[in-house]
Structures are given as structure tokens and as C-alpha cells.
N, C-alpha and C positions, 0 to 999 in steps of 0.2 A: 575440280570436281572429284569427289571421292566415290568409289564404288559404293552402291547401296540402294536402298529404297527411298524414293522421294514422293511427297505429295505434290500435285501440280494443280494450279488454278490457271485457267486460260480463258481468253475472251476474244471475240471479234465484235464488230458492230452489230452482228446478228444475235449473239447469245453469249452466255458465260457457261463454263463447265469446270468440273473437278474430276480428278482421277489420280492414279498412282503410276509411277514409272520406276522400273528397276534398271540401274545403269551399272555396267560392268565392262571394264577394259575396252571401251570404244563402242559397245553395243547397248541398245535401249529396248526394253519391252514394257508394255503397260496397257492400261485401259481404264474405262469407266463402265457404267451400267449398260451401255449400248455399243460402244466403239472400242476397238483395240488398236494399239500403236506399236509399230516395230521400226527401229531405225539404228543409225550409227552416229557417232559423234567424235570430235577431236578437240583437243585443247591446245592453245598457244598462249602460254602464260595464264592470264585470267579470262581469256576470250574463248568461249565455247562456240563451235560451229557444228550443226547437226542437220541431218536429213531424216525425217520421220514420215512413214506411210501409215495411213489409217484405213480401216475398213469396219464394216458392221459385224458384230457377233450376235446381237439380239435386236429385234424390232418390236416396239410396243408404242402405244399412243403417247405422243409427246417426246419420244426419243429422237435423236439425230445428232448430226455434226454441227458444230458452231460455224462451219463454212457453208452449211446448207447442202453439202454433197457428202455422200458416205465415204467415197474413196478419193483421198487427196494425198499429195506429197507436199510436206511442209518443209521449207528451207528456213532454218532458225539460226540466229546469231544472238549470243547472250554474254553476260558478264557474271563471272563467278566471284562471290564475296563470302568466303567461309563456306557454310553449308546451305547457302541460298544462291540461286541463279535467277537473274532477271533477263528475259529474252523477248525478242521480237521476231516475226517471221511473216511469210506469205506463201501462197500456193499458186502454181500456174493453172490449176484446175478451178480456182476461184479468184480471177484477176480483180484487183482493186480492193480486196478484203484484207485488211491488216490483222495481224495476230499478235497478242501479247500473252506472256506466260510467266509465272513465278513458280519455281521448283524449290522445295524445302526438304532437306534430308531428314528422314525419320529413323532409319536403322541400317545396320550392316546387312 
């Protein structure tokens, strides 16, 4: 995983969402129209392991988290393939709700 700006598409059984993430030297920051994300990651070969926390920055009708809760911590494991990462995860704050995401690098 190279440092840079990534678009991210993510989903749970509840909903689908889109956002951006900036990754640099083991740290991640990002968000979408209602939620922001802050976390850290590590790489072991082509395996990504990350912990990302979310919270609300704006509330409006129809906005919200794909987990159904505004504040969650997501444990993520993924596979890096060039400039694309396919990942899965879960959150202890939303037991039983699986999370899938695809990150695609956009720019430095």
C-alpha cells in the first residue's frame, strides 16, 4: 500500500457508502458526507491490517453509518493488489455485522 489518497467503497448488510481515505506511513484519515474516519494500519507483505474509528461530523436526514451506529471501531484485514485493496472487517460495537471495502488509489 503506497502513501496517498484512496477512494473507498464500503458496505454492510445495512447499507453501502463511499468516501475517501488518505494513508501515510501507517496512519489513515478520511470521511464521507456525514462520517469521518481516523486509524492506523500495518503491512505484512500484501496483507493489510488496520484499526479505524468513526464518528459523526454532520447530521442530516438520511445520513448515518453503514453500521447503524455513529461511533464504531472497525478491525480490518485486506489484501493489497497494486493500487487496490480488498478488505473485510467487523466492529465490536455492531456484533454480527460484516463489513467489506474496496480502496483504490487516486493520487499522491
